[in-house]
Backbone as ProteinMPNN parsed JSONL, in Angstrom:
{"seq_chain_A": "MTALIEYVQTHPRTVGTLCCVLLAGIAGGSLLVDTHHAHTWAEQHVPAFWSLFGFAAAAVIIGAARWFGRSGIQAPTDFYERSNATSCEEEA", "coords_chain_A": {"N_chain_A": [[-9.874, 7.962, -17.83], [-11.165, 5.566, -16.927], [-10.296, 3.819, -18.759], [-7.75, 3.451, -18.036], [-7.998, 2.339, -15.479], [-9.157, -0.113, -16.188], [-7.08, -1.225, -17.634], [-5.113, -1.58, -15.552], [-6.399, -3.297, -14.02], [-6.535, -5.736, -15.742], [-3.998, -6.226, -16.315], [-2.071, -7.014, -14.174], [0.43, -8.224, -13.604], [2.326, -6.695, -15.361], [1.926, -4.073, -14.344], [2.854, -4.535, -11.728], [5.552, -5.209, -12.238], [6.405, -2.727, -13.512], [6.126, -1.105, -11.035], [8.126, -2.218, -9.494], [10.353, -1.728, -10.987], [10.425, 1.144, -10.974], [10.711, 1.428, -8.173], [13.344, 0.313, -7.728], [14.741, 1.898, -9.368], [14.429, 4.32, -7.978], [15.791, 3.739, -5.556], [18.257, 3.117, -6.579], [18.969, 5.575, -7.606], [19.185, 7.067, -5.224], [21.617, 6.28, -4.197], [23.266, 7.965, -5.487], [23.125, 10.155, -4.222], [24.886, 12.842, -2.302], [26.084, 11.973, 0.741], [27.607, 13.255, 2.624], [27.073, 15.182, 4.35], [25.06, 14.123, 5.994], [22.528, 13.747, 8.335], [22.191, 11.811, 10.372], [23.437, 8.712, 11.486], [22.521, 6.508, 10.234], [21.493, 7.526, 7.693], [23.942, 8.322, 6.579], [25.485, 5.844, 6.528], [23.956, 3.589, 5.652], [22.921, 2.23, 2.733], [20.656, 3.556, 0.374], [18.95, 4.447, 2.42], [16.442, 6.102, 3.071], [14.747, 5.247, 1.132], [14.22, 2.635, 1.915], [13.342, 3.139, 4.41], [10.889, 4.494, 3.869], [9.536, 2.468, 2.588], [9.327, 0.645, 4.612], [7.775, 2.204, 6.433], [5.29, 2.54, 4.918], [4.478, -0.178, 4.888], [4.087, -0.686, 7.559], [1.852, 1.154, 7.941], [-0.066, -0.02, 6.357], [-0.436, -2.607, 7.356], [-1.28, -1.785, 9.982], [-3.64, -0.582, 9.177], [-5.058, -2.773, 8.104], [-5.339, -4.289, 10.423], [-7.018, -2.722, 11.99], [-9.309, -2.753, 10.339], [-10.091, -5.181, 10.544], [-10.631, -5.669, 13.035], [-13.246, -4.777, 13.642], [-14.024, -2.366, 12.522], [-14.448, -2.608, 9.847], [-17.074, -3.624, 7.77], [-18.75, -6.625, 7.505], [-18.838, -8.595, 4.404], [-21.31, -9.306, 3.567], [-22.984, -7.795, 4.629], [-25.206, -5.743, 4.012], [-26.923, -7.52, 2.639], [-27.77, -9.201, 4.758], [-28.936, -7.469, 6.238], [-31.038, -6.56, 4.704], [-32.471, -8.912, 4.306], [-33.423, -9.32, 6.899], [-35.126, -7.057, 7.272], [-37.019, -7.828, 5.361], [-38.078, -10.036, 6.424], [-39.308, -9.211, 8.656], [-41.206, -7.614, 7.55], [-42.991, -9.497, 6.436]], "CA_chain_A": [[-9.592, 7.341, -16.451], [-11.706, 4.239, -16.908], [-9.462, 2.911, -19.57], [-6.616, 3.233, -17.221], [-8.514, 1.37, -14.308], [-9.371, -1.323, -16.812], [-5.868, -1.777, -18.084], [-4.553, -2.131, -14.353], [-7.029, -4.717, -13.43], [-6.463, -6.643, -16.608], [-2.564, -6.459, -16.55], [-1.477, -6.822, -12.886], [1.915, -8.429, -13.625], [2.895, -5.528, -15.987], [1.844, -2.938, -13.25], [3.881, -4.83, -10.557], [6.852, -5.109, -12.671], [6.594, -1.401, -13.423], [6.281, -0.537, -9.727], [9.298, -2.747, -8.909], [11.43, -1.011, -11.776], [10.466, 2.433, -10.317], [11.339, 1.278, -6.805], [14.8, 0.073, -8.024], [15.22, 3.335, -9.957], [14.553, 5.426, -6.732], [16.811, 3.213, -4.728], [19.536, 3.508, -7.214], [19.218, 7.205, -7.544], [19.427, 7.444, -3.841], [23.027, 6.094, -4.078], [24.067, 9.008, -6.0], [23.015, 11.504, -3.254], [26.12, 13.005, -1.313], [25.814, 11.63, 2.222], [28.657, 13.541, 3.613], [26.49, 16.263, 5.284], [23.885, 13.563, 6.468], [22.073, 14.294, 9.761], [22.139, 10.903, 11.338], [24.364, 7.9, 11.126], [21.849, 5.73, 9.281], [21.603, 8.373, 6.607], [25.305, 8.208, 6.121], [26.011, 4.485, 6.277], [22.993, 2.557, 5.077], [22.544, 2.673, 1.304], [19.084, 3.746, 0.054], [18.16, 4.429, 3.651], [15.148, 6.714, 2.88], [13.93, 4.278, 0.357], [13.938, 1.516, 2.861], [12.423, 3.685, 5.567], [9.51, 4.655, 3.204], [8.836, 1.266, 2.367], [8.961, -0.032, 5.968], [6.712, 2.857, 6.914], [4.126, 2.12, 4.171], [4.138, -1.467, 5.323], [3.455, -0.619, 8.88], [0.544, 1.676, 7.955], [-1.009, -0.859, 5.703], [-0.578, -3.361, 8.316], [-2.307, -1.184, 11.045], [-5.153, -0.297, 8.654], [-5.806, -4.13, 7.942], [-5.664, -4.703, 11.808], [-8.217, -1.891, 12.371], [-10.383, -3.046, 9.703], [-10.49, -6.631, 10.882], [-10.981, -5.664, 14.507], [-14.487, -4.416, 13.852], [-14.397, -1.156, 11.817], [-14.995, -3.002, 8.587], [-18.403, -4.176, 7.792], [-18.777, -8.026, 6.621], [-19.254, -8.326, 3.025], [-22.73, -9.627, 3.219], [-23.704, -6.761, 5.772], [-26.3, -5.171, 3.446], [-27.699, -8.658, 2.281], [-28.223, -9.733, 5.969], [-29.81, -6.385, 6.76], [-32.259, -6.645, 3.98], [-33.17, -10.313, 4.689], [-33.939, -9.25, 8.178], [-36.218, -6.392, 7.106], [-38.008, -8.469, 4.502], [-38.738, -10.941, 7.188], [-40.1, -8.428, 9.6], [-42.434, -6.981, 6.961], [-43.83, -10.538, 6.006]], "C_chain_A": [[-9.923, 6.017, -16.224], [-10.858, 3.251, -17.66], [-8.269, 2.567, -18.908], [-6.89, 2.295, -16.145], [-8.646, -0.018, -15.011], [-8.066, -2.007, -17.111], [-5.115, -2.279, -16.823], [-5.076, -3.196, -13.966], [-6.834, -5.78, -14.434], [-4.928, -7.092, -16.759], [-1.716, -6.262, -15.165], [0.013, -7.22, -12.885], [2.734, -7.237, -14.153], [2.998, -4.288, -14.954], [2.778, -3.281, -12.119], [5.205, -4.7, -11.097], [7.193, -3.562, -12.896], [6.819, -0.717, -12.074], [7.73, -1.117, -9.152], [10.627, -2.027, -9.6], [11.699, 0.289, -11.199], [11.078, 2.37, -8.891], [12.895, 1.137, -6.887], [15.478, 1.335, -8.591], [15.504, 4.415, -8.796], [15.712, 4.96, -5.957], [18.164, 3.337, -5.319], [20.0, 4.696, -7.34], [19.538, 7.736, -6.153], [20.947, 7.237, -3.517], [23.85, 7.104, -4.749], [23.95, 10.253, -5.223], [24.311, 11.697, -2.374], [25.711, 13.023, 0.15], [26.942, 12.266, 3.228], [28.184, 14.472, 4.688], [25.301, 15.443, 5.725], [23.688, 13.854, 8.044], [22.266, 13.073, 10.741], [23.185, 9.652, 10.785], [23.881, 6.794, 10.009], [21.768, 6.462, 7.87], [23.053, 8.071, 5.792], [26.016, 6.872, 5.644], [25.138, 3.389, 5.699], [22.598, 3.098, 3.664], [21.153, 2.613, 1.236], [18.436, 3.722, 1.435], [16.758, 5.005, 3.65], [14.189, 5.921, 2.164], [13.36, 3.16, 1.109], [13.143, 1.976, 4.09], [10.963, 4.006, 5.042], [8.712, 3.405, 3.021], [8.532, 0.665, 3.559], [7.76, 0.811, 6.607], [5.233, 2.612, 6.257], [3.619, 0.733, 4.514], [3.359, -1.646, 6.712], [2.078, 0.11, 8.736], [-0.402, 0.735, 7.294], [-1.442, -1.938, 6.676], [-1.777, -2.942, 9.711], [-3.697, -1.094, 10.507], [-5.82, -1.749, 8.525], [-6.198, -4.439, 9.324], [-6.932, -3.961, 12.414], [-9.334, -2.362, 11.714], [-10.845, -4.22, 10.032], [-10.965, -6.641, 12.329], [-12.487, -5.141, 14.775], [-14.787, -3.366, 13.088], [-14.908, -1.591, 10.507], [-16.08, -3.765, 8.661], [-18.144, -5.717, 6.984], [-19.335, -7.752, 5.288], [-20.587, -8.661, 2.712], [-23.539, -8.689, 4.288], [-25.096, -6.35, 5.106], [-27.278, -6.443, 3.002], [-28.349, -9.072, 3.525], [-29.314, -8.681, 6.273], [-31.169, -6.419, 6.039], [-32.961, -7.908, 3.998], [-33.957, -10.151, 6.029], [-35.223, -8.432, 8.01], [-37.228, -7.049, 6.377], [-38.767, -9.551, 5.406], [-39.578, -10.386, 8.168], [-41.466, -7.929, 9.014], [-43.352, -8.192, 6.626], [-44.66, -11.031, 7.113]], "O_chain_A": [[-9.238, 5.293, -15.501], [-10.708, 2.082, -17.306], [-7.735, 1.481, -19.137], [-6.033, 1.451, -15.882], [-8.249, -1.018, -14.411], [-7.92, -3.209, -16.887], [-4.491, -3.334, -16.934], [-4.365, -4.111, -13.55], [-6.976, -6.906, -13.958], [-4.642, -8.18, -17.258], [-0.799, -5.443, -15.095], [0.795, -6.567, -12.193], [3.697, -6.807, -13.518], [4.033, -3.639, -14.801], [3.443, -2.391, -11.59], [6.027, -4.074, -10.428], [8.27, -3.162, -12.453], [7.651, 0.187, -11.993], [8.384, -0.415, -8.381], [11.676, -1.793, -8.999], [12.84, 0.657, -10.921], [11.883, 3.222, -8.517], [13.622, 1.81, -6.157], [16.612, 1.699, -8.282], [16.485, 5.152, -8.697], [16.605, 5.767, -5.7], [19.13, 3.636, -4.617], [21.192, 4.985, -7.234], [20.134, 8.805, -6.016], [21.491, 7.938, -2.663], [25.071, 7.1, -4.589], [24.58, 11.271, -5.512], [24.753, 10.725, -1.761], [25.095, 13.954, 0.669], [27.131, 11.869, 4.378], [28.763, 14.568, 5.77], [24.316, 16.167, 5.873], [24.606, 14.142, 8.812], [22.5, 13.344, 11.919], [23.666, 9.747, 9.656], [24.603, 6.314, 9.135], [22.04, 5.76, 6.896], [23.16, 7.676, 4.631], [26.83, 6.755, 4.728], [25.646, 2.341, 5.3], [22.06, 4.19, 3.476], [20.479, 1.807, 1.878], [17.438, 3.023, 1.609], [15.893, 4.363, 4.247], [12.998, 5.877, 2.472], [12.196, 2.784, 0.972], [12.376, 1.219, 4.686], [9.976, 3.788, 5.745], [7.506, 3.293, 3.241], [7.435, 0.112, 3.628], [6.867, 0.235, 7.227], [4.208, 2.509, 6.931], [2.414, 0.494, 4.434], [2.413, -2.39, 6.976], [1.154, -0.333, 9.417], [-1.561, 0.72, 7.708], [-2.636, -2.19, 6.837], [-2.716, -3.579, 10.188], [-4.711, -1.414, 11.129], [-7.008, -1.896, 8.811], [-7.346, -4.849, 9.499], [-7.722, -4.503, 13.186], [-10.381, -2.439, 12.357], [-12.046, -4.42, 9.848], [-11.645, -7.575, 12.757], [-12.928, -5.072, 15.923], [-15.994, -3.299, 12.856], [-15.83, -0.931, 10.029], [-16.15, -4.601, 9.561], [-17.419, -5.834, 5.996], [-20.147, -6.857, 5.055], [-21.04, -8.328, 1.617], [-24.674, -8.976, 4.667], [-26.113, -6.66, 5.726], [-28.487, -6.222, 3.064], [-29.549, -9.327, 3.424], [-30.469, -9.022, 6.529], [-32.242, -6.326, 6.635], [-34.145, -7.89, 3.661], [-35.001, -10.77, 6.233], [-36.287, -8.866, 8.451], [-38.384, -6.855, 6.753], [-39.921, -9.892, 5.149], [-40.557, -11.029, 8.546], [-42.524, -7.822, 9.635], [-44.547, -7.914, 6.525], [-45.46, -11.947, 6.923]]}, "name": "protein", "num_of_chains": 1, "seq": "MTALIEYVQTHPRTVGTLCCVLLAGIAGGSLLVDTHHAHTWAEQHVPAFWSLFGFAAAAVIIGAARWFGRSGIQAPTDFYERSNATSCEEEA"}
């Protein structure tokens, strides 16, 4: 597992290309699905509707998580360094 993580970290372009090819394959495969019995207008008339819907939903979830993180849930990167410096000053 460590080797996989190191490979992903050292080859981001390859991983990004692989993800784009996978996404294109899924979107292309969705064009082969029979939409005659679709439940909604969008399913029947918009090519790759569920692929686009999933991508948009993931983007919204990531955006909401970033907003929550920056609104105060996420600690600053120097949080522990500041708390250690404060406690060291109090001890001295």
